[in-house]
FITOR-752841 format. One record per residue: residue number from 1; x, y, z of N, C-alpha, C in turn. Coordinates in steps of 0.05 Angstrom, whole numbers, plus 5000, padded with zeros to 4 digits. Example, Ala and Ser with C-alpha at 12.3 -4.5 7.8 and 13.67 -1.06 7.14 Angstrom:
REM residues 2
1|5264|4886|5156|5246|4910|5156|5264|4934|5156
2|5257|4955|5142|5273|4979|5143|5258|5001|5157
//
This chain:
REM residues 202
1|9402|2803|3237|9414|2829|3236|9418|2840|3265
2|9436|2859|3267|9443|2869|3294|9424|2890|3305
3|9427|2895|3330|9412|2916|3344|9432|2938|3353
4|9422|2961|3359|9439|2983|3368|9446|2978|3398
5|9472|2982|3404|9481|2980|3431|9470|3004|3447
6|9456|2999|3469|9443|3021|3484|9454|3024|3512
7|9477|3012|3517|9489|3014|3544|9510|3035|3543
8|9505|3058|3557|9524|3080|3556|9534|3087|3584
9|9520|3079|3605|9528|3086|3632|9555|3075|3640
10|9562|3051|3628|9587|3038|3636|9611|3053|3624
11|9607|3070|3605|9630|3084|3592|9640|3106|3610
12|9667|3109|3611|9677|3131|3626|9674|3157|3610
13|9681|3179|3622|9676|3205|3609|9690|3208|3582
14|9715|3199|3581|9730|3200|3556|9718|3183|3534
15|9709|3159|3541|9696|3142|3521|9670|3153|3511
16|9654|3164|3530|9628|3175|3522|9631|3199|3504
17|9650|3216|3510|9655|3239|3493|9664|3231|3465
18|9682|3211|3464|9692|3201|3439|9670|3189|3422
19|9652|3175|3435|9629|3163|3420|9611|3185|3409
20|9605|3205|3426|9588|3227|3417|9600|3242|3394
21|9627|3246|3395|9640|3260|3373|9640|3243|3347
22|9642|3217|3350|9641|3199|3327|9614|3201|3314
23|9593|3200|3330|9566|3202|3319|9561|3229|3306
24|9571|3250|3319|9569|3277|3307|9582|3278|3280
25|9605|3265|3276|9619|3265|3251|9604|3249|3229
26|9587|3230|3238|9572|3214|3219|9546|3227|3211
27|9537|3247|3225|9511|3259|3220|9507|3268|3191
28|9526|3281|3178|9521|3290|3151|9519|3267|3130
29|9529|3244|3138|9531|3222|3119|9509|3201|3121
30|9492|3202|3140|9471|3182|3143|9443|3195|3141
31|9426|3185|3123|9399|3196|3120|9381|3190|3145
32|9390|3173|3162|9374|3167|3186|9372|3190|3205
33|9390|3210|3202|9390|3234|3219|9371|3256|3208
34|9360|3252|3184|9345|3274|3172|9322|3284|3189
35|9306|3265|3199|9282|3273|3215|9283|3261|3243
36|9306|3257|3253|9309|3243|3279|9299|3260|3302
37|9290|3246|3323|9281|3259|3348|9298|3249|3371
38|9308|3267|3388|9308|3296|3386|9325|3306|3362
39|9321|3331|3355|9334|3343|3331|9364|3342|3334
40|9377|3342|3311|9406|3341|3310|9419|3365|3326
41|9407|3388|3324|9418|3412|3338|9417|3408|3368
42|9396|3394|3378|9394|3389|3406|9417|3371|3415
43|9422|3350|3399|9444|3331|3405|9470|3346|3405
44|9475|3363|3385|9500|3377|3383|9503|3396|3407
45|9482|3409|3415|9483|3426|3439|9490|3411|3464
46|9477|3387|3467|9483|3371|3491|9511|3360|3491
47|9521|3353|3467|9548|3343|3465|9568|3365|3471
48|9564|3389|3461|9583|3411|3466|9582|3419|3495
49|9558|3419|3507|9555|3426|3535|9571|3406|3552
50|9569|3380|3545|9584|3360|3560|9614|3364|3556
51|9622|3370|3532|9651|3374|3526|9662|3397|3544
52|9647|3419|3545|9656|3442|3561|9656|3436|3591
53|9634|3423|3600|9633|3417|3629|9654|3396|3637
54|9660|3378|3619|9680|3358|3625|9707|3371|3629
55|9714|3390|3611|9739|3404|3613|9740|3421|3638
56|9717|3433|3645|9716|3450|3669|9719|3434|3695
57|9712|3408|3694|9713|3391|3717|9740|3378|3721
58|9759|3384|3703|9785|3371|3704|9800|3375|3730
59|9795|3398|3744|9809|3404|3769|9796|3390|3793
60|9773|3377|3788|9760|3362|3810|9743|3378|3828
61|9737|3403|3821|9720|3419|3838|9692|3407|3840
62|9680|3408|3864|9654|3394|3869|9632|3405|3851
63|9629|3431|3849|9608|3443|3833|9612|3437|3803
64|9637|3438|3794|9643|3432|3766|9637|3403|3760
65|9644|3385|3778|9638|3356|3773|9608|3351|3773
66|9593|3364|3790|9564|3361|3790|9552|3371|3764
67|9562|3394|3754|9552|3404|3728|9559|3385|3706
68|9583|3374|3707|9591|3355|3686|9573|3330|3686
69|9567|3320|3710|9550|3296|3712|9522|3302|3702
70|9511|3326|3707|9485|3333|3696|9486|3334|3665
71|9507|3345|3654|9510|3346|3625|9513|3318|3614
72|9527|3300|3628|9530|3273|3620|9503|3259|3618
73|9486|3263|3638|9459|3251|3638|9443|3261|3614
74|9445|3286|3607|9430|3297|3584|9440|3285|3558
75|9466|3281|3556|9477|3269|3532|9468|3240|3529
76|9470|3225|3551|9462|3197|3550|9432|3195|3544
77|9416|3213|3554|9387|3212|3547|9383|3215|3517
78|9397|3234|3505|9396|3238|3476|9405|3213|3461
79|9427|3201|3471|9437|3177|3458|9417|3154|3459
80|9403|3151|3481|9384|3130|3484|9360|3134|3465
81|9351|3158|3463|9329|3164|3445|9337|3159|3416
82|9361|3168|3409|9371|3164|3382|9375|3135|3376
83|9386|3120|3395|9391|3091|3390|9365|3077|3383
84|9343|3083|3398|9317|3070|3392|9307|3079|3365
85|9309|3105|3358|9300|3115|3333|9315|3101|3310
86|9341|3101|3312|9358|3089|3290|9352|3060|3287
87|9349|3046|3309|9343|3017|3307|9317|3012|3292
88|9297|3029|3298|9271|3026|3285|9273|3032|3255
89|9288|3053|3248|9288|3063|3220|9310|3050|3203
90|9329|3036|3216|9349|3022|3200|9341|2993|3195
91|9318|2985|3206|9308|2958|3202|9329|2937|3211
92|9344|2944|3232|9364|2927|3243|9386|2919|3223
93|9390|2936|3202|9410|2932|3182|9437|2940|3194
94|9456|2921|3195|9482|2927|3208|9496|2951|3196
95|9498|2951|3170|9514|2973|3157|9501|3000|3161
96|9474|3001|3161|9461|3027|3165|9465|3036|3194
97|9465|3018|3213|9469|3025|3240|9498|3035|3244
98|9517|3021|3234|9546|3028|3237|9551|3055|3223
99|9537|3062|3202|9541|3087|3188|9533|3111|3205
100|9518|3106|3226|9510|3129|3244|9530|3134|3265
101|9550|3117|3269|9569|3120|3290|9562|3104|3315
102|9538|3094|3316|9531|3077|3339|9543|3050|3336
103|9545|3035|3358|9556|3008|3358|9534|2988|3357
104|9541|2964|3348|9522|2942|3348|9522|2929|3375
105|9498|2921|3384|9496|2905|3408|9507|2877|3403
106|9519|2865|3423|9528|2838|3420|9505|2819|3415
107|9508|2801|3396|9486|2782|3391|9486|2761|3412
108|9462|2754|3422|9461|2733|3443|9470|2706|3433
109|9484|2692|3451|9493|2665|3444|9471|2645|3448
110|9456|2648|3469|9434|2630|3474|9413|2645|3490
111|9390|2633|3493|9369|2646|3508|9347|2656|3490
112|9327|2667|3502|9303|2675|3487|9297|2704|3491
113|9292|2719|3470|9283|2746|3472|9255|2747|3485
114|9248|2769|3497|9222|2770|3511|9199|2771|3492
115|9176|2763|3503|9151|2765|3488|9142|2794|3485
116|9123|2798|3467|9112|2825|3464|9094|2832|3488
117|9097|2855|3499|9079|2863|3522|9050|2862|3514
118|9034|2851|3531|9005|2849|3526|8989|2869|3544
119|8965|2874|3536|8947|2891|3551|8959|2918|3558
120|8971|2930|3537|8981|2958|3540|8957|2977|3542
121|8957|2993|3562|8934|3011|3565|8943|3038|3577
122|8925|3058|3573|8930|3085|3582|8908|3093|3601
123|8915|3110|3620|8895|3122|3638|8904|3150|3646
124|8885|3165|3657|8892|3192|3666|8911|3192|3689
125|8930|3210|3690|8947|3214|3712|8935|3232|3733
126|8950|3237|3754|8940|3255|3776|8941|3284|3767
127|8959|3290|3748|8963|3318|3740|8951|3323|3713
128|8944|3348|3707|8934|3355|3681|8957|3351|3660
129|8950|3339|3638|8970|3334|3617|8987|3309|3622
130|8979|3292|3641|8994|3268|3647|8978|3243|3639
131|8992|3224|3627|8980|3199|3619|8997|3176|3631
132|8983|3157|3643|8997|3134|3656|8996|3111|3636
133|9019|3099|3631|9022|3076|3612|9028|3052|3629
134|9014|3030|3623|9020|3005|3637|9015|2981|3619
135|9027|2958|3626|9022|2934|3611|9024|2910|3630
136|9016|2887|3620|9020|2863|3635|9049|2856|3634
137|9061|2849|3657|9089|2843|3658|9097|2820|3641
138|9121|2822|3628|9132|2800|3612|9152|2785|3629
139|9149|2759|3632|9164|2743|3652|9195|2747|3649
140|9205|2746|3624|9234|2746|3620|9244|2773|3611
141|9229|2794|3616|9238|2822|3609|9254|2834|3632
142|9274|2849|3625|9290|2864|3646|9284|2894|3644
143|9273|2903|3622|9266|2931|3618|9246|2934|3596
144|9235|2958|3593|9215|2963|3573|9221|2989|3559
145|9215|2990|3533|9217|3015|3517|9189|3024|3511
146|9185|3050|3511|9159|3062|3506|9163|3083|3484
147|9145|3084|3466|9144|3106|3446|9115|3116|3444
148|9112|3141|3437|9085|3153|3435|9085|3174|3412
149|9061|3180|3403|9058|3201|3383|9030|3213|3386
150|9027|3237|3376|9001|3249|3374|8985|3237|3351
151|8959|3236|3353|8943|3226|3332|8947|3243|3307
152|8953|3230|3284|8958|3244|3259|8987|3248|3253
153|9005|3245|3273|9033|3248|3269|9045|3222|3257
154|9065|3224|3241|9078|3200|3230|9101|3192|3248
155|9114|3211|3262|9138|3206|3277|9131|3197|3306
156|9143|3175|3314|9141|3167|3342|9162|3181|3358
157|9156|3187|3383|9175|3198|3402|9182|3177|3423
158|9207|3170|3425|9216|3150|3445|9222|3163|3472
159|9219|3148|3493|9228|3158|3519|9248|3138|3530
160|9259|3145|3553|9280|3128|3565|9270|3100|3571
161|9289|3081|3574|9282|3055|3584|9270|3057|3611
162|9250|3040|3616|9238|3038|3643|9240|3010|3653
163|9241|3007|3679|9246|2981|3691|9221|2970|3706
164|9198|2981|3701|9174|2971|3712|9152|2974|3691
165|9129|2962|3697|9108|2960|3677|9090|2985|3677
166|9095|3003|3695|9078|3028|3696|9096|3052|3696
167|9090|3071|3679|9105|3097|3679|9086|3119|3669
168|9095|3143|3671|9078|3166|3664|9090|3183|3642
169|9074|3194|3625|9082|3214|3605|9071|3241|3615
170|9088|3261|3615|9081|3287|3626|9082|3309|3605
171|9069|3331|3610|9071|3355|3594|9056|3354|3567
172|9036|3337|3565|9021|3334|3540|8998|3354|3542
173|8993|3368|3520|8971|3388|3519|8944|3374|3523
174|8928|3382|3544|8902|3370|3548|8885|3371|3522
175|8870|3350|3517|8854|3348|3493|8868|3334|3470
176|8894|3328|3474|8910|3315|3453|8904|3285|3454
177|8899|3273|3431|8896|3244|3429|8923|3232|3423
178|8932|3213|3439|8958|3201|3436|8956|3171|3431
179|8977|3161|3419|8980|3132|3414|9006|3123|3428
180|9006|3100|3440|9029|3091|3455|9034|3061|3449
181|9059|3054|3447|9067|3026|3444|9089|3019|3464
182|9092|2994|3471|9113|2985|3489|9126|2960|3476
183|9152|2956|3483|9165|2931|3476|9184|2923|3499
184|9189|2897|3501|9204|2887|3524|9233|2881|3515
185|9251|2883|3534|9280|2879|3529|9292|2860|3550
186|9310|2843|3542|9327|2829|3560|9354|2825|3547
187|9372|2810|3560|9399|2808|3549|9400|2792|3523
188|9379|2779|3516|9378|2763|3492|9364|2776|3468
189|9354|2800|3473|9341|2814|3450|9318|2831|3458
190|9303|2840|3438|9281|2859|3441|9256|2847|3427
191|9234|2850|3440|9209|2841|3427|9200|2860|3406
192|9180|2852|3390|9167|2871|3372|9150|2890|3389
193|9142|2912|3376|9125|2932|3389|9098|2920|3394
194|9085|2928|3416|9059|2919|3423|9038|2932|3405
195|9013|2921|3407|8991|2935|3395|8989|2963|3408
196|8981|2983|3393|8980|3010|3405|8956|3014|3424
197|8959|3030|3444|8937|3039|3461|8933|3069|3455
198|8909|3078|3458|8903|3107|3453|8884|3118|3473
199|8886|3144|3477|8867|3159|3494|8870|3189|3489
200|8851|3204|3498|8853|3233|3498|8863|3242|3526
201|8885|3257|3526|8897|3266|3551|8880|3289|3562
202|8876|3288|3588|8859|3308|3601|8876|3326|3619
//
């Protein structure tokens, strides 16, 4: 079965807007959006903001282009989080993925998907409410995905792709017990999620 295509930076502004509008039109028809993170209204707000800023930047003014680029980053961030969520909850079912408006990633012709990250662990960060996540590097990985949740929550929260084995989670309420998992990615596929690591954030 297919995976969700998660490459958005290569799309020009017109293509990115068209994709966002396609996904927006699919939202009422797919149950995968019912409890998605971030919420549908946040995505719609980011999409509309990008649409407005893109139109305002048409004259090429420096400030308007800068604002458009910031709105573009916010929209891509939402798309990345949604792509990971949908991939997890669609069980890599092609038709379920396509029904969301996302595209399927090209299936690898040859090569090996990465191994599952090992020795995933958490430690205190330098700041209050910060947790540092790290794992043993996977030889054939080009990036890593991280998801986390509070103890007792059913829903995982995904964060952006990272390109190193150490990253930080910020803004967590001190005293919160969290669970974290990582998986590795390369051009040939995605590993399964690692065993979870847990700690109380200080």
